[in-house]
GUTOR-457671 format. One record per residue (C-alpha): x, y, z; residue number from 1; chain. Coordinates in steps of 0.001 Angstrom, whole numbers. Last residue first. Layout:
<recs>
east | north | up | seq | mol
X | Y | Z | NUM | A
...
</recs>
This chain:
<recs>
east | north | up | seq | mol
35069 | -6046 | 7013 | 299 | A
31754 | -7711 | 7782 | 298 | A
30715 | -5088 | 10353 | 297 | A
31288 | -2292 | 7835 | 296 | A
29002 | -3924 | 5241 | 295 | A
26236 | -4325 | 7842 | 294 | A
26485 | -656 | 8803 | 293 | A
26345 | 511 | 5180 | 292 | A
23303 | -1712 | 4547 | 291 | A
21462 | -372 | 7600 | 290 | A
22179 | 3302 | 6950 | 289 | A
18474 | 4150 | 7124 | 288 | A
18443 | 5118 | 3459 | 287 | A
19926 | 1760 | 2432 | 286 | A
17439 | -540 | 4155 | 285 | A
14537 | 1830 | 3501 | 284 | A
15345 | 1986 | -221 | 283 | A
15806 | -1778 | -521 | 282 | A
12197 | -2257 | 650 | 281 | A
10763 | 1005 | -718 | 280 | A
11167 | 102 | -4365 | 279 | A
9312 | -3227 | -4321 | 278 | A
6638 | -1719 | -2077 | 277 | A
6154 | 1203 | -4479 | 276 | A
5717 | -1216 | -7382 | 275 | A
3028 | -3029 | -5385 | 274 | A
1375 | 318 | -4614 | 273 | A
1425 | 1217 | -8316 | 272 | A
-102 | -2184 | -9127 | 271 | A
-3014 | -1586 | -6821 | 270 | A
-3083 | -3318 | -3440 | 269 | A
-5968 | -5744 | -2743 | 268 | A
-7946 | -4861 | 371 | 267 | A
-10136 | -7705 | 1688 | 266 | A
-9897 | -6323 | 5198 | 265 | A
-8540 | -9302 | 7149 | 264 | A
-6518 | -11319 | 4626 | 263 | A
-5789 | -8544 | 2102 | 262 | A
-4845 | -6029 | 4780 | 261 | A
-2706 | -8657 | 6509 | 260 | A
-799 | -9293 | 3274 | 259 | A
-567 | -5561 | 2531 | 258 | A
832 | -4975 | 6062 | 257 | A
3381 | -7812 | 6021 | 256 | A
5427 | -6483 | 3109 | 255 | A
5623 | -2781 | 4027 | 254 | A
6415 | -3847 | 7636 | 253 | A
9127 | -6356 | 6647 | 252 | A
11681 | -3523 | 6503 | 251 | A
11647 | -3912 | 10291 | 250 | A
13980 | -6902 | 9827 | 249 | A
16682 | -4557 | 8542 | 248 | A
16263 | -2300 | 11578 | 247 | A
16979 | -5213 | 13925 | 246 | A
20040 | -6222 | 11895 | 245 | A
21425 | -2673 | 11900 | 244 | A
20569 | -1980 | 15590 | 243 | A
22383 | -4946 | 17098 | 242 | A
21437 | -8615 | 17496 | 241 | A
20441 | -8996 | 21153 | 240 | A
20333 | -5407 | 22432 | 239 | A
18545 | -4249 | 19279 | 238 | A
16091 | -7147 | 19581 | 237 | A
15261 | -6146 | 23155 | 236 | A
14529 | -2595 | 22003 | 235 | A
12211 | -3929 | 19291 | 234 | A
10415 | -6129 | 21809 | 233 | A
9914 | -3187 | 24195 | 232 | A
8737 | -901 | 21375 | 231 | A
6240 | -3600 | 20221 | 230 | A
4839 | -4276 | 23718 | 229 | A
3989 | -710 | 24671 | 228 | A
2113 | 1349 | 22077 | 227 | A
1528 | -1317 | 19425 | 226 | A
488 | -4084 | 21832 | 225 | A
-873 | -2246 | 24875 | 224 | A
-2391 | 1010 | 23669 | 223 | A
-3377 | 366 | 20077 | 222 | A
-3991 | -3371 | 20258 | 221 | A
-5683 | -3552 | 23654 | 220 | A
-7840 | -426 | 23484 | 219 | A
-8526 | -816 | 19748 | 218 | A
-9713 | -4412 | 20085 | 217 | A
-11645 | -3683 | 23289 | 216 | A
-13564 | -873 | 21590 | 215 | A
-14371 | -3048 | 18571 | 214 | A
-15524 | -5900 | 20823 | 213 | A
-17664 | -3584 | 22969 | 212 | A
-19569 | -2518 | 19886 | 211 | A
-19501 | 1101 | 18827 | 210 | A
-22338 | 3588 | 19253 | 209 | A
-21303 | 4815 | 22717 | 208 | A
-17738 | 5232 | 21477 | 207 | A
-18916 | 7611 | 18779 | 206 | A
-17255 | 10631 | 20392 | 205 | A
-18149 | 14201 | 19495 | 204 | A
-18620 | 15422 | 23073 | 203 | A
-15767 | 17919 | 22785 | 202 | A
-15281 | 17879 | 26570 | 201 | A
-14319 | 14200 | 26572 | 200 | A
-11707 | 14666 | 23845 | 199 | A
-10330 | 17851 | 25397 | 198 | A
-10055 | 16216 | 28839 | 197 | A
-8388 | 13079 | 27363 | 196 | A
-5905 | 14995 | 25198 | 195 | A
-3983 | 16925 | 27854 | 194 | A
-3164 | 14304 | 30481 | 193 | A
-3414 | 11268 | 28200 | 192 | A
-901 | 12697 | 25742 | 191 | A
1493 | 13588 | 28555 | 190 | A
1242 | 10057 | 29938 | 189 | A
1754 | 8217 | 26657 | 188 | A
4407 | 10432 | 25028 | 187 | A
6517 | 10627 | 28172 | 186 | A
6046 | 6996 | 29218 | 185 | A
7112 | 5703 | 25798 | 184 | A
10234 | 7865 | 25895 | 183 | A
11049 | 6698 | 29416 | 182 | A
10595 | 3120 | 28212 | 181 | A
13142 | 3726 | 25446 | 180 | A
15743 | 5495 | 27623 | 179 | A
15923 | 9265 | 27214 | 178 | A
18798 | 10744 | 25224 | 177 | A
17536 | 14268 | 24571 | 176 | A
19063 | 14716 | 21114 | 175 | A
18638 | 11136 | 19959 | 174 | A
15006 | 11097 | 21040 | 173 | A
14495 | 14449 | 19313 | 172 | A
15713 | 12869 | 16069 | 171 | A
13088 | 10141 | 16380 | 170 | A
10331 | 12539 | 17510 | 169 | A
11032 | 14828 | 14564 | 168 | A
10962 | 11796 | 12260 | 167 | A
7657 | 10750 | 13809 | 166 | A
6244 | 14169 | 12981 | 165 | A
7432 | 14077 | 9378 | 164 | A
6070 | 10551 | 8919 | 163 | A
2676 | 11607 | 10263 | 162 | A
2547 | 14571 | 7885 | 161 | A
3408 | 12308 | 4955 | 160 | A
662 | 9899 | 6037 | 159 | A
-1821 | 12785 | 6214 | 158 | A
-984 | 13819 | 2645 | 157 | A
-1400 | 10238 | 1375 | 156 | A
-4703 | 9858 | 3225 | 155 | A
-6103 | 12871 | 1391 | 154 | A
-4618 | 11477 | -1846 | 153 | A
-6920 | 8441 | -1779 | 152 | A
-8866 | 9553 | -4864 | 151 | A
-7937 | 6541 | -7005 | 150 | A
-5854 | 8347 | -9634 | 149 | A
-4332 | 10977 | -7364 | 148 | A
-3606 | 8435 | -4662 | 147 | A
-2029 | 6151 | -7244 | 146 | A
315 | 8954 | -8251 | 145 | A
1113 | 9688 | -4624 | 144 | A
1864 | 6012 | -4040 | 143 | A
4229 | 6063 | -7018 | 142 | A
5903 | 9228 | -5738 | 141 | A
6429 | 7592 | -2352 | 140 | A
8207 | 4671 | -4021 | 139 | A
10416 | 6969 | -6109 | 138 | A
11333 | 9015 | -3054 | 137 | A
12230 | 5780 | -1266 | 136 | A
14500 | 4748 | -4156 | 135 | A
16245 | 8147 | -4113 | 134 | A
16699 | 7980 | -336 | 133 | A
18275 | 4543 | -684 | 132 | A
20671 | 5767 | -3357 | 131 | A
21750 | 8622 | -1098 | 130 | A
22105 | 6247 | 1859 | 129 | A
24522 | 4046 | -85 | 128 | A
27549 | 5903 | 1172 | 127 | A
27067 | 9370 | 2573 | 126 | A
24708 | 11649 | 4458 | 125 | A
25966 | 14369 | 6788 | 124 | A
24768 | 15146 | 10306 | 123 | A
24709 | 18807 | 11307 | 122 | A
22662 | 17803 | 14375 | 121 | A
19502 | 19901 | 13931 | 120 | A
19533 | 20795 | 10222 | 119 | A
21227 | 17617 | 8956 | 118 | A
19386 | 15413 | 11446 | 117 | A
16112 | 17078 | 10414 | 116 | A
16725 | 16456 | 6702 | 115 | A
17803 | 12851 | 7301 | 114 | A
14829 | 12213 | 9587 | 113 | A
12448 | 13607 | 6955 | 112 | A
13810 | 11253 | 4312 | 111 | A
14242 | 8337 | 6730 | 110 | A
10551 | 8598 | 7764 | 109 | A
9154 | 8906 | 4232 | 108 | A
9312 | 5133 | 3754 | 107 | A
8023 | 4176 | 7195 | 106 | A
4923 | 6372 | 6708 | 105 | A
4503 | 6139 | 2906 | 104 | A
4860 | 2422 | 2227 | 103 | A
2864 | 924 | 5091 | 102 | A
302 | 3725 | 4810 | 101 | A
-325 | 2707 | 1193 | 100 | A
-866 | -914 | 2240 | 99 | A
-3270 | 192 | 4993 | 98 | A
-5726 | 1610 | 2499 | 97 | A
-6387 | 5348 | 2090 | 96 | A
-9137 | 7744 | 3177 | 95 | A
-10006 | 6780 | 6756 | 94 | A
-6461 | 5456 | 7037 | 93 | A
-5138 | 8989 | 6927 | 92 | A
-7138 | 9785 | 10051 | 91 | A
-5264 | 7004 | 11845 | 90 | A
-1819 | 8309 | 10927 | 89 | A
-2599 | 12009 | 11374 | 88 | A
-4279 | 11410 | 14734 | 87 | A
-1411 | 9218 | 15950 | 86 | A
1232 | 11770 | 15014 | 85 | A
-717 | 14647 | 16558 | 84 | A
-1467 | 12614 | 19735 | 83 | A
2018 | 11479 | 20703 | 82 | A
5457 | 11274 | 19133 | 81 | A
5579 | 14772 | 17680 | 80 | A
3807 | 16551 | 20504 | 79 | A
5109 | 14654 | 23521 | 78 | A
8689 | 14484 | 22268 | 77 | A
8860 | 18163 | 21301 | 76 | A
6924 | 19453 | 24316 | 75 | A
8860 | 17330 | 26791 | 74 | A
12130 | 18498 | 25274 | 73 | A
11097 | 22152 | 25479 | 72 | A
9875 | 21658 | 29042 | 71 | A
13248 | 20422 | 30202 | 70 | A
15224 | 17308 | 29222 | 69 | A
16278 | 16831 | 32848 | 68 | A
12648 | 16312 | 33940 | 67 | A
12613 | 12839 | 32415 | 66 | A
15497 | 11435 | 34458 | 65 | A
14153 | 12743 | 37798 | 64 | A
10629 | 11687 | 36639 | 63 | A
11707 | 8069 | 36199 | 62 | A
9561 | 6641 | 38994 | 61 | A
6563 | 8839 | 38145 | 60 | A
6703 | 8207 | 34383 | 59 | A
7212 | 4476 | 34924 | 58 | A
4198 | 4384 | 37279 | 57 | A
2123 | 6232 | 34624 | 56 | A
3137 | 3752 | 31928 | 55 | A
49 | 1510 | 32224 | 54 | A
-2428 | 4376 | 32576 | 53 | A
-958 | 6298 | 29651 | 52 | A
-768 | 3292 | 27338 | 51 | A
-4406 | 2318 | 27820 | 50 | A
-5907 | 5813 | 27770 | 49 | A
-3398 | 6770 | 25111 | 48 | A
-4626 | 4230 | 22593 | 47 | A
-8314 | 4540 | 23503 | 46 | A
-8182 | 8303 | 22928 | 45 | A
-6378 | 7829 | 19602 | 44 | A
-9080 | 5414 | 18451 | 43 | A
-11895 | 7770 | 19393 | 42 | A
-10129 | 10733 | 17730 | 41 | A
-9857 | 8669 | 14490 | 40 | A
-13561 | 7875 | 14561 | 39 | A
-15090 | 4536 | 15529 | 38 | A
-17913 | 2405 | 14064 | 37 | A
-16243 | 1181 | 10875 | 36 | A
-13688 | 2813 | 8581 | 35 | A
-11408 | 4183 | 11300 | 34 | A
-11494 | 941 | 13280 | 33 | A
-10541 | -1269 | 10345 | 32 | A
-7798 | 1059 | 9136 | 31 | A
-6376 | 1262 | 12650 | 30 | A
-6432 | -2540 | 12990 | 29 | A
-4681 | -2896 | 9618 | 28 | A
-2031 | -325 | 10481 | 27 | A
-1507 | -1828 | 13926 | 26 | A
-1141 | -5283 | 12369 | 25 | A
1972 | -4107 | 10563 | 24 | A
3272 | -2649 | 13825 | 23 | A
2595 | -5927 | 15632 | 22 | A
4241 | -7998 | 12886 | 21 | A
7340 | -5785 | 12803 | 20 | A
7640 | -6087 | 16591 | 19 | A
7217 | -9874 | 16365 | 18 | A
9919 | -10080 | 13681 | 17 | A
12302 | -7955 | 15759 | 16 | A
11668 | -10088 | 18865 | 15 | A
12204 | -13330 | 16918 | 14 | A
15420 | -12087 | 15310 | 13 | A
16789 | -11088 | 18702 | 12 | A
15700 | -14361 | 20300 | 11 | A
17433 | -16388 | 17597 | 10 | A
20621 | -14342 | 17783 | 9 | A
20692 | -14569 | 21572 | 8 | A
20144 | -18336 | 21427 | 7 | A
22890 | -18713 | 18832 | 6 | A
25221 | -16682 | 21045 | 5 | A
24378 | -18872 | 24059 | 4 | A
24971 | -22028 | 22019 | 3 | A
28412 | -20730 | 20966 | 2 | A
28970 | -19801 | 17316 | 1 | A
</recs>
């Protein structure tokens, strides 16, 4: 392997690992904010205030590209990738620990995405993806069982809803073909435009009761790191090492999140959650077509 190729491989792996770390940290930061001085609507407002303001120039410059998807495309991407998804995710963490979110949201994503791709794009499933989907279903069932035992099932239901919405956004991205930063600009700017006035008019915010440190943490992490930096790093990793390898590294999210949750929140996963993590790791890799793609590239 040439030095340049080794450098590209190293950078690609690094970017994918950093993206996985940021998204794992996002779950822990969201759990912290939602269980302390801020509400889920507060956190979502801070997320899109930061991301919307930063990506507004991108939205304006790329408007000729964005407008081609039509109002239906804007509605689908903006709704399923924006405020509703974020509200469901963060609200779920009011009731359930971050480790459960790390299994259910990314785990259920390929299940819903497979169903939507079949209905919307007539895409068929084959190879090891069936086995992967079965393993993911088993992992999600274990989390559901723990939710019923420990009383965290409200969060479990919200996580499933969030995964379904993100799957719709993912498939919609393939249908409408916007570039990654255009996608980020659409969901960020449109969310800010319609959600900020409703949030401010509702007058139910607890931002005035929260410390400036907590507000700054959510503003920076939600809007700038998780909302902007992580998608850019993940896209760069795809260009450097290819989608299958980049996606395989993202399987680290269900591993890193419980570790971060234990270190920073003192949350120790139950044994059913640990079993779910062990199932969801190979399940996500196979269900997403990653293992099939890697096998084909080696032939």
